C-alpha positions as a LaTeX table, in Angstrom:
\begin{tabular}{lrrr}
\hline
Residue & $x$ (\AA) & $y$ (\AA) & $z$ (\AA) \\
\hline
Met1 & $-123.48$ & $-66.25$ & $-11.42$ \\
Gly2 & $-120.07$ & $-66.54$ & $-13.00$ \\
Ala3 & $-117.25$ & $-69.02$ & $-12.63$ \\
Leu4 & $-115.56$ & $-69.64$ & $-9.32$ \\
Gln5 & $-111.90$ & $-68.79$ & $-9.33$ \\
Ala6 & $-109.21$ & $-69.69$ & $-6.86$ \\
Arg7 & $-108.35$ & $-66.73$ & $-4.66$ \\
Pro8 & $-104.88$ & $-65.32$ & $-5.34$ \\
Leu9 & $-102.14$ & $-65.82$ & $-2.75$ \\
Asn10 & $-101.79$ & $-62.79$ & $-0.50$ \\
Ser11 & $-98.11$ & $-62.07$ & 0.07 \\
Ser12 & $-98.32$ & $-58.61$ & 1.64 \\
Glu13 & $-96.07$ & $-58.00$ & 4.61 \\
Ser14 & $-98.93$ & $-57.70$ & 7.11 \\
Ser15 & $-100.52$ & $-60.89$ & 5.81 \\
Leu16 & $-97.19$ & $-62.75$ & 6.03 \\
Arg17 & $-96.80$ & $-61.77$ & 9.67 \\
Gly18 & $-100.16$ & $-63.35$ & 10.41 \\
Val19 & $-99.26$ & $-66.46$ & 8.41 \\
Tyr20 & $-95.95$ & $-66.92$ & 10.21 \\
Ala21 & $-97.60$ & $-66.39$ & 13.60 \\
Ala22 & $-100.19$ & $-69.04$ & 12.69 \\
Leu23 & $-97.43$ & $-71.42$ & 11.58 \\
Leu24 & $-95.51$ & $-70.95$ & 14.81 \\
Ile25 & $-98.64$ & $-71.93$ & 16.74 \\
Gln26 & $-99.09$ & $-74.89$ & 14.40 \\
Val27 & $-95.49$ & $-76.01$ & 15.03 \\
Ile28 & $-95.97$ & $-75.87$ & 18.80 \\
Ile29 & $-99.23$ & $-77.83$ & 18.64 \\
Ser30 & $-97.74$ & $-80.40$ & 16.27 \\
Ala31 & $-94.69$ & $-80.86$ & 18.48 \\
Gly32 & $-97.01$ & $-81.66$ & 21.37 \\
Thr33 & $-98.95$ & $-84.10$ & 19.20 \\
Tyr34 & $-96.17$ & $-86.70$ & 19.35 \\
Leu35 & $-96.00$ & $-86.49$ & 23.14 \\
Ala36 & $-99.77$ & $-86.60$ & 23.62 \\
Ala37 & $-100.04$ & $-89.60$ & 21.32 \\
Lys38 & $-97.29$ & $-91.48$ & 23.14 \\
Arg39 & $-98.92$ & $-90.76$ & 26.52 \\
Ala40 & $-102.39$ & $-91.85$ & 25.40 \\
Met41 & $-101.02$ & $-95.08$ & 23.92 \\
Thr42 & $-99.51$ & $-96.11$ & 27.23 \\
Glu43 & $-103.08$ & $-96.96$ & 28.30 \\
Leu44 & $-105.03$ & $-97.44$ & 25.08 \\
Pro45 & $-104.36$ & $-99.24$ & 21.76 \\
Pro46 & $-103.25$ & $-96.99$ & 18.88 \\
Leu47 & $-106.37$ & $-97.44$ & 16.77 \\
Thr48 & $-108.61$ & $-96.74$ & 19.77 \\
Val49 & $-106.85$ & $-93.41$ & 20.25 \\
Val50 & $-107.19$ & $-92.62$ & 16.53 \\
Leu51 & $-110.90$ & $-93.44$ & 16.46 \\
Trp52 & $-111.84$ & $-91.30$ & 19.46 \\
Arg53 & $-109.63$ & $-88.49$ & 18.24 \\
Phe54 & $-111.53$ & $-88.36$ & 14.96 \\
Cys55 & $-114.93$ & $-88.75$ & 16.59 \\
Leu56 & $-114.20$ & $-85.69$ & 18.71 \\
Ser57 & $-112.80$ & $-83.59$ & 15.86 \\
Gly58 & $-115.60$ & $-84.72$ & 13.54 \\
Leu59 & $-118.24$ & $-83.44$ & 15.95 \\
Val60 & $-116.45$ & $-80.08$ & 16.20 \\
Phe61 & $-116.22$ & $-79.71$ & 12.44 \\
Val62 & $-119.88$ & $-80.64$ & 11.93 \\
Ala63 & $-120.81$ & $-77.98$ & 14.47 \\
Leu64 & $-118.62$ & $-75.44$ & 12.66 \\
Leu65 & $-120.24$ & $-76.24$ & 9.33 \\
Leu66 & $-123.68$ & $-75.74$ & 10.88 \\
Val67 & $-122.86$ & $-72.26$ & 12.19 \\
Leu68 & $-120.70$ & $-71.06$ & 9.28 \\
Pro69 & $-122.48$ & $-68.95$ & 6.68 \\
Gly70 & $-122.62$ & $-70.47$ & 3.23 \\
Pro71 & $-123.07$ & $-74.03$ & 1.98 \\
Lys72 & $-123.08$ & $-76.81$ & 4.55 \\
Leu73 & $-122.37$ & $-79.55$ & 2.02 \\
Pro74 & $-119.70$ & $-79.45$ & $-0.68$ \\
Pro75 & $-120.64$ & $-79.12$ & $-4.37$ \\
Arg76 & $-121.21$ & $-82.36$ & $-6.24$ \\
Asp77 & $-118.00$ & $-82.10$ & $-8.26$ \\
Ala78 & $-115.92$ & $-81.80$ & $-5.05$ \\
Trp79 & $-117.00$ & $-85.07$ & $-3.40$ \\
Arg80 & $-114.35$ & $-87.20$ & $-5.09$ \\
Arg81 & $-111.52$ & $-84.91$ & $-3.97$ \\
Ile82 & $-112.95$ & $-84.71$ & $-0.45$ \\
Phe83 & $-113.12$ & $-88.50$ & $-0.29$ \\
Ile84 & $-109.45$ & $-88.78$ & $-1.32$ \\
Leu85 & $-108.31$ & $-86.06$ & 1.09 \\
Gly86 & $-110.36$ & $-87.55$ & 3.92 \\
Leu87 & $-108.93$ & $-90.99$ & 3.22 \\
Leu88 & $-105.37$ & $-89.62$ & 3.24 \\
Ala89 & $-105.86$ & $-87.57$ & 6.41 \\
Gly90 & $-107.78$ & $-90.22$ & 8.33 \\
Pro91 & $-107.42$ & $-93.98$ & 7.80 \\
Val92 & $-104.14$ & $-93.80$ & 5.85 \\
Asn93 & $-102.13$ & $-91.09$ & 7.59 \\
Gln94 & $-103.30$ & $-91.56$ & 11.15 \\
Val95 & $-103.43$ & $-95.35$ & 11.22 \\
Phe96 & $-99.87$ & $-95.52$ & 9.89 \\
Phe97 & $-98.74$ & $-92.71$ & 12.18 \\
Phe98 & $-100.17$ & $-94.02$ & 15.44 \\
Thr99 & $-99.29$ & $-97.63$ & 14.75 \\
Gly100 & $-95.75$ & $-96.59$ & 13.86 \\
Leu101 & $-95.42$ & $-94.21$ & 16.79 \\
Ser102 & $-96.44$ & $-96.97$ & 19.20 \\
Arg103 & $-93.32$ & $-98.85$ & 18.04 \\
Ser104 & $-90.98$ & $-95.87$ & 17.79 \\
Thr105 & $-90.20$ & $-92.67$ & 19.71 \\
Ala106 & $-91.63$ & $-89.16$ & 19.62 \\
Ala107 & $-88.32$ & $-87.72$ & 18.43 \\
His108 & $-88.07$ & $-90.25$ & 15.58 \\
Gly109 & $-91.60$ & $-89.43$ & 14.47 \\
Ala110 & $-90.93$ & $-85.70$ & 14.36 \\
Leu111 & $-87.65$ & $-86.14$ & 12.51 \\
Leu112 & $-89.23$ & $-88.33$ & 9.86 \\
Tyr113 & $-92.01$ & $-85.79$ & 9.38 \\
Ala114 & $-89.26$ & $-83.26$ & 8.57 \\
Leu115 & $-89.10$ & $-85.06$ & 5.20 \\
Thr116 & $-92.55$ & $-83.63$ & 4.32 \\
Pro117 & $-91.22$ & $-80.65$ & 2.31 \\
Leu118 & $-88.87$ & $-82.98$ & 0.46 \\
Gly119 & $-91.81$ & $-85.17$ & $-0.47$ \\
Val120 & $-93.80$ & $-82.17$ & $-1.65$ \\
Tyr121 & $-90.91$ & $-81.17$ & $-3.89$ \\
Leu122 & $-90.44$ & $-84.66$ & $-5.34$ \\
Leu123 & $-94.15$ & $-84.96$ & $-6.10$ \\
Ser124 & $-94.02$ & $-81.59$ & $-7.83$ \\
Leu125 & $-90.98$ & $-82.79$ & $-9.78$ \\
Val126 & $-92.83$ & $-85.87$ & $-11.01$ \\
Arg127 & $-95.74$ & $-83.70$ & $-12.11$ \\
Gly128 & $-93.45$ & $-81.34$ & $-13.98$ \\
Gln129 & $-94.17$ & $-78.42$ & $-11.65$ \\
Glu130 & $-90.52$ & $-78.08$ & $-10.57$ \\
Arg131 & $-87.18$ & $-78.46$ & $-12.35$ \\
Ala132 & $-84.34$ & $-80.49$ & $-10.87$ \\
Ser133 & $-81.11$ & $-78.70$ & $-9.91$ \\
Thr134 & $-77.75$ & $-79.64$ & $-8.41$ \\
Arg135 & $-78.60$ & $-77.88$ & $-5.17$ \\
Thr136 & $-81.92$ & $-79.67$ & $-4.94$ \\
Leu137 & $-80.32$ & $-83.06$ & $-5.53$ \\
Leu138 & $-77.70$ & $-82.26$ & $-2.88$ \\
Gly139 & $-80.48$ & $-81.46$ & $-0.45$ \\
Ile140 & $-82.27$ & $-84.72$ & $-1.20$ \\
Ala141 & $-79.07$ & $-86.73$ & $-0.74$ \\
Thr142 & $-78.29$ & $-84.95$ & 2.55 \\
Ala143 & $-81.76$ & $-85.56$ & 3.95 \\
Phe144 & $-81.66$ & $-89.21$ & 2.85 \\
Ala145 & $-78.33$ & $-89.62$ & 4.66 \\
Gly146 & $-79.96$ & $-88.17$ & 7.75 \\
Val147 & $-82.78$ & $-90.71$ & 7.62 \\
Val148 & $-80.24$ & $-93.54$ & 7.27 \\
Val149 & $-78.36$ & $-92.24$ & 10.32 \\
Leu150 & $-81.62$ & $-91.91$ & 12.23 \\
Leu151 & $-82.80$ & $-95.44$ & 11.47 \\
Leu152 & $-79.52$ & $-97.33$ & 11.62 \\
Gly153 & $-77.20$ & $-95.12$ & 13.63 \\
Arg154 & $-77.08$ & $-97.55$ & 16.55 \\
Gly155 & $-76.65$ & $-100.61$ & 14.31 \\
Leu156 & $-79.26$ & $-102.99$ & 12.94 \\
Ala157 & $-79.44$ & $-105.05$ & 16.11 \\
Asp158 & $-80.15$ & $-102.05$ & 18.33 \\
Ala159 & $-82.48$ & $-100.35$ & 15.84 \\
Arg160 & $-84.53$ & $-103.46$ & 15.11 \\
Gly161 & $-87.11$ & $-102.67$ & 17.76 \\
Ser162 & $-88.09$ & $-99.34$ & 16.21 \\
Leu163 & $-87.32$ & $-99.97$ & 12.53 \\
Leu164 & $-90.85$ & $-101.20$ & 11.73 \\
Gly165 & $-92.33$ & $-98.23$ & 13.56 \\
Asp166 & $-90.15$ & $-95.80$ & 11.60 \\
Val167 & $-91.15$ & $-97.41$ & 8.30 \\
Leu168 & $-94.83$ & $-97.07$ & 9.21 \\
Ile169 & $-94.29$ & $-93.41$ & 10.11 \\
Leu170 & $-92.66$ & $-92.92$ & 6.71 \\
Gly171 & $-95.90$ & $-94.27$ & 5.19 \\
Ala172 & $-97.80$ & $-91.65$ & 7.18 \\
Val173 & $-95.43$ & $-88.98$ & 5.87 \\
Leu174 & $-96.17$ & $-90.01$ & 2.27 \\
Ala175 & $-99.90$ & $-89.72$ & 2.96 \\
Trp176 & $-99.39$ & $-86.26$ & 4.50 \\
Val177 & $-97.37$ & $-85.16$ & 1.46 \\
Ala178 & $-100.21$ & $-86.21$ & $-0.84$ \\
Tyr179 & $-102.78$ & $-84.55$ & 1.46 \\
Thr180 & $-100.83$ & $-81.28$ & 1.35 \\
Thr181 & $-100.24$ & $-81.17$ & $-2.40$ \\
Glu182 & $-103.71$ & $-82.40$ & $-3.37$ \\
Gly183 & $-105.39$ & $-80.12$ & $-0.84$ \\
Lys184 & $-103.75$ & $-76.85$ & $-1.88$ \\
Pro185 & $-105.94$ & $-76.19$ & $-4.97$ \\
Phe186 & $-109.00$ & $-77.31$ & $-3.01$ \\
Val187 & $-108.39$ & $-74.88$ & $-0.15$ \\
Ala188 & $-107.67$ & $-72.09$ & $-2.64$ \\
Val189 & $-111.23$ & $-72.44$ & $-3.91$ \\
His190 & $-113.21$ & $-73.16$ & $-0.74$ \\
Gly191 & $-111.13$ & $-71.50$ & 1.99 \\
Pro192 & $-109.13$ & $-73.14$ & 4.79 \\
Leu193 & $-111.89$ & $-73.56$ & 7.38 \\
Arg194 & $-114.58$ & $-75.03$ & 5.14 \\
Ala195 & $-112.11$ & $-77.18$ & 3.19 \\
Thr196 & $-110.62$ & $-78.60$ & 6.39 \\
Ala197 & $-114.06$ & $-79.18$ & 7.89 \\
Trp198 & $-115.30$ & $-81.13$ & 4.88 \\
Cys199 & $-112.12$ & $-83.21$ & 4.61 \\
Met200 & $-111.89$ & $-84.03$ & 8.31 \\
Thr201 & $-115.59$ & $-84.85$ & 8.56 \\
Met202 & $-115.07$ & $-87.29$ & 5.68 \\
Ala203 & $-112.04$ & $-88.71$ & 7.52 \\
Thr204 & $-114.25$ & $-89.30$ & 10.57 \\
Val205 & $-116.89$ & $-91.06$ & 8.48 \\
Leu206 & $-114.23$ & $-93.31$ & 6.97 \\
Met207 & $-112.97$ & $-94.22$ & 10.44 \\
Leu208 & $-116.40$ & $-95.25$ & 11.74 \\
Pro209 & $-116.37$ & $-98.77$ & 10.19 \\
Phe210 & $-113.47$ & $-99.57$ & 12.55 \\
Ala211 & $-115.55$ & $-98.62$ & 15.61 \\
Pro212 & $-116.97$ & $-102.07$ & 16.46 \\
Phe213 & $-113.44$ & $-103.49$ & 16.54 \\
Val214 & $-111.34$ & $-100.72$ & 18.12 \\
Ala215 & $-113.66$ & $-98.37$ & 20.04 \\
Lys216 & $-113.23$ & $-100.17$ & 23.38 \\
Pro217 & $-115.45$ & $-97.77$ & 25.38 \\
Glu218 & $-114.80$ & $-99.69$ & 28.61 \\
Ala219 & $-111.05$ & $-99.18$ & 28.24 \\
Leu220 & $-111.57$ & $-95.50$ & 27.50 \\
Met221 & $-113.70$ & $-95.02$ & 30.61 \\
Ala222 & $-111.12$ & $-96.85$ & 32.72 \\
Ala223 & $-108.23$ & $-94.76$ & 31.34 \\
Ser224 & $-106.67$ & $-92.07$ & 33.48 \\
Leu225 & $-107.59$ & $-88.41$ & 33.25 \\
Ala226 & $-104.21$ & $-87.73$ & 31.66 \\
Ala227 & $-104.84$ & $-90.23$ & 28.83 \\
Lys228 & $-108.29$ & $-88.78$ & 28.19 \\
Gly229 & $-106.82$ & $-85.28$ & 28.20 \\
Cys230 & $-104.31$ & $-86.37$ & 25.56 \\
Ile231 & $-107.16$ & $-87.58$ & 23.33 \\
Val232 & $-108.87$ & $-84.21$ & 23.78 \\
Tyr233 & $-105.59$ & $-82.52$ & 22.83 \\
Leu234 & $-105.33$ & $-84.67$ & 19.70 \\
Gly235 & $-108.98$ & $-84.23$ & 18.79 \\
Leu236 & $-109.25$ & $-80.47$ & 19.33 \\
Leu237 & $-105.81$ & $-78.89$ & 19.03 \\
Thr238 & $-104.16$ & $-81.23$ & 16.52 \\
Ser239 & $-107.10$ & $-82.30$ & 14.36 \\
Val240 & $-108.95$ & $-78.98$ & 14.41 \\
Val241 & $-106.68$ & $-76.03$ & 15.20 \\
Ala242 & $-103.42$ & $-77.30$ & 13.69 \\
Tyr243 & $-105.09$ & $-78.65$ & 10.53 \\
Val244 & $-106.95$ & $-75.39$ & 9.93 \\
Leu245 & $-103.77$ & $-73.36$ & 10.50 \\
Trp246 & $-101.88$ & $-75.58$ & 8.03 \\
Tyr247 & $-104.48$ & $-75.07$ & 5.30 \\
Tyr248 & $-104.77$ & $-71.37$ & 6.18 \\
Ala249 & $-101.03$ & $-70.93$ & 5.54 \\
Leu250 & $-101.26$ & $-72.90$ & 2.29 \\
Ser251 & $-104.02$ & $-70.53$ & 1.13 \\
Lys252 & $-101.78$ & $-67.52$ & 1.68 \\
Val253 & $-98.22$ & $-68.46$ & 0.67 \\
Ser254 & $-96.43$ & $-71.12$ & $-1.33$ \\
Ala255 & $-96.13$ & $-74.66$ & $-0.03$ \\
Ser256 & $-92.35$ & $-74.31$ & 0.20 \\
Lys257 & $-92.57$ & $-71.43$ & 2.67 \\
Val258 & $-95.14$ & $-73.31$ & 4.74 \\
Ala259 & $-93.02$ & $-76.46$ & 4.77 \\
Ile260 & $-89.95$ & $-74.61$ & 6.05 \\
Phe261 & $-91.71$ & $-74.12$ & 9.37 \\
Ser262 & $-92.22$ & $-77.86$ & 9.78 \\
Asn263 & $-88.45$ & $-78.10$ & 10.13 \\
Leu264 & $-88.79$ & $-76.56$ & 13.58 \\
Gln265 & $-90.88$ & $-79.50$ & 14.83 \\
Pro266 & $-88.12$ & $-82.13$ & 15.28 \\
Ala267 & $-86.02$ & $-79.93$ & 17.54 \\
Ala268 & $-89.05$ & $-78.83$ & 19.56 \\
Thr269 & $-90.35$ & $-82.38$ & 19.89 \\
Ala270 & $-86.99$ & $-83.89$ & 20.80 \\
Leu271 & $-86.45$ & $-81.31$ & 23.53 \\
Ala272 & $-89.99$ & $-81.75$ & 24.85 \\
Ala273 & $-89.62$ & $-85.55$ & 24.81 \\
Trp274 & $-86.33$ & $-85.24$ & 26.69 \\
Ala275 & $-87.89$ & $-82.93$ & 29.29 \\
Leu276 & $-91.29$ & $-84.63$ & 29.69 \\
Leu277 & $-90.86$ & $-88.25$ & 28.60 \\
Asp278 & $-87.26$ & $-88.75$ & 29.70 \\
Glu279 & $-86.27$ & $-89.82$ & 26.18 \\
Ala280 & $-82.49$ & $-89.72$ & 25.73 \\
Leu281 & $-80.94$ & $-87.42$ & 23.14 \\
His282 & $-78.83$ & $-90.08$ & 21.40 \\
Trp283 & $-76.13$ & $-89.06$ & 18.96 \\
Glu284 & $-78.02$ & $-90.43$ & 15.95 \\
Ile285 & $-81.01$ & $-88.23$ & 16.74 \\
Val286 & $-78.79$ & $-85.15$ & 16.84 \\
Val287 & $-76.65$ & $-86.02$ & 13.79 \\
Gly288 & $-79.48$ & $-87.51$ & 11.74 \\
Gly289 & $-81.75$ & $-84.62$ & 12.63 \\
Leu290 & $-79.20$ & $-82.02$ & 11.58 \\
Leu291 & $-78.66$ & $-83.80$ & 8.26 \\
Val292 & $-82.40$ & $-84.05$ & 7.60 \\
Leu293 & $-82.96$ & $-80.40$ & 8.42 \\
Ala294 & $-79.96$ & $-79.29$ & 6.36 \\
Gly295 & $-81.14$ & $-81.28$ & 3.34 \\
Val296 & $-84.70$ & $-80.04$ & 3.58 \\
Arg297 & $-83.47$ & $-76.49$ & 4.03 \\
Leu298 & $-81.33$ & $-76.73$ & 0.89 \\
Thr299 & $-84.30$ & $-78.00$ & $-1.09$ \\
Gln300 & $-86.64$ & $-75.36$ & 0.30 \\
Thr301 & $-84.22$ & $-72.59$ & $-0.62$ \\
Val302 & $-84.43$ & $-73.72$ & $-4.23$ \\
Met303 & $-88.20$ & $-74.02$ & $-4.09$ \\
Ala304 & $-88.60$ & $-70.58$ & $-2.58$ \\
Arg305 & $-86.87$ & $-69.10$ & $-5.63$ \\
Ala306 & $-89.07$ & $-70.96$ & $-8.12$ \\
Pro307 & $-91.42$ & $-68.84$ & $-10.25$ \\
Pro308 & $-95.06$ & $-68.72$ & $-9.15$ \\
Thr309 & $-97.35$ & $-71.32$ & $-10.61$ \\
Ala310 & $-100.12$ & $-70.47$ & $-13.04$ \\
Pro311 & $-103.54$ & $-69.59$ & $-11.57$ \\
Leu312 & $-106.03$ & $-72.37$ & $-11.09$ \\
Pro313 & $-108.67$ & $-72.83$ & $-13.78$ \\
Pro314 & $-112.17$ & $-71.51$ & $-13.04$ \\
Val315 & $-114.56$ & $-73.80$ & $-11.20$ \\
Ala316 & $-118.27$ & $-73.36$ & $-11.57$ \\
Gly317 & $-120.38$ & $-72.49$ & $-8.58$ \\
Arg318 & $-119.30$ & $-69.08$ & $-7.20$ \\
Pro319 & $-119.25$ & $-65.56$ & $-8.64$ \\
Ala320 & $-115.95$ & $-64.52$ & $-10.18$ \\
Thr321 & $-113.91$ & $-61.97$ & $-8.23$ \\
\hline
\end{tabular}
């Protein structure tokens, strides 16, 4: 038995087609996530929706681990990272996201999540993995201006009702940025399916202490079929399929190329919210969204041209390839 090495990124043309197809599916699922969450929270408290979502996805991932060939439990030296990733993906990201979304709109949530690639870049900058440039700084300033327009475009008095919700969603975005950057080396070693299964199972375990306070089984049973269907959507499509597709893409191409596809979510979500939830397309959503997307796109163009990072150091436990 030799040392375990991270698998190299596969950038062949045929592989990229599969990655981009997977990311398009992930974008569509994620766009629907905002709408499903808003619909479920019309009948159930945010934390109740979060808990049952993770209980459902946790059961699916445990079943997957049982049938997958290979180790069912992670190696001892991976438990700390899994705990951190599970904490970020579960209690931190989702509690902030659902609580914020209950006070904001689906379009606002999607637009704020368009800052994810910016956050990934900034975190890489702090760690010395990227170098600042004029074009990058222009992109950051443009995206920041878009967020300001989004939050305050209708004036403080009119935006006051959703300002707290937007700030909470921004907290969820920060957690997702950390989950993405911290998870990339982990998924490179263990593969997207197993890495996601371990992390999301841990997220479910960390959510269980909230059960006595937020489970509300009577309210869940009394909820409409549509609300229950939305929880199934969140638990299966968002927490299982979309998360696996996200990590799958990260295992194949650079984070910058993956993040570019997340820029499609705000437009898709805003249009779906307008068509299905009767949410108005206010001018600040259009202007702020265009600024956010333009800024992120500028930053991603720079990142896409950055030299590849050095290979990950060997990790004991699997034969070298």
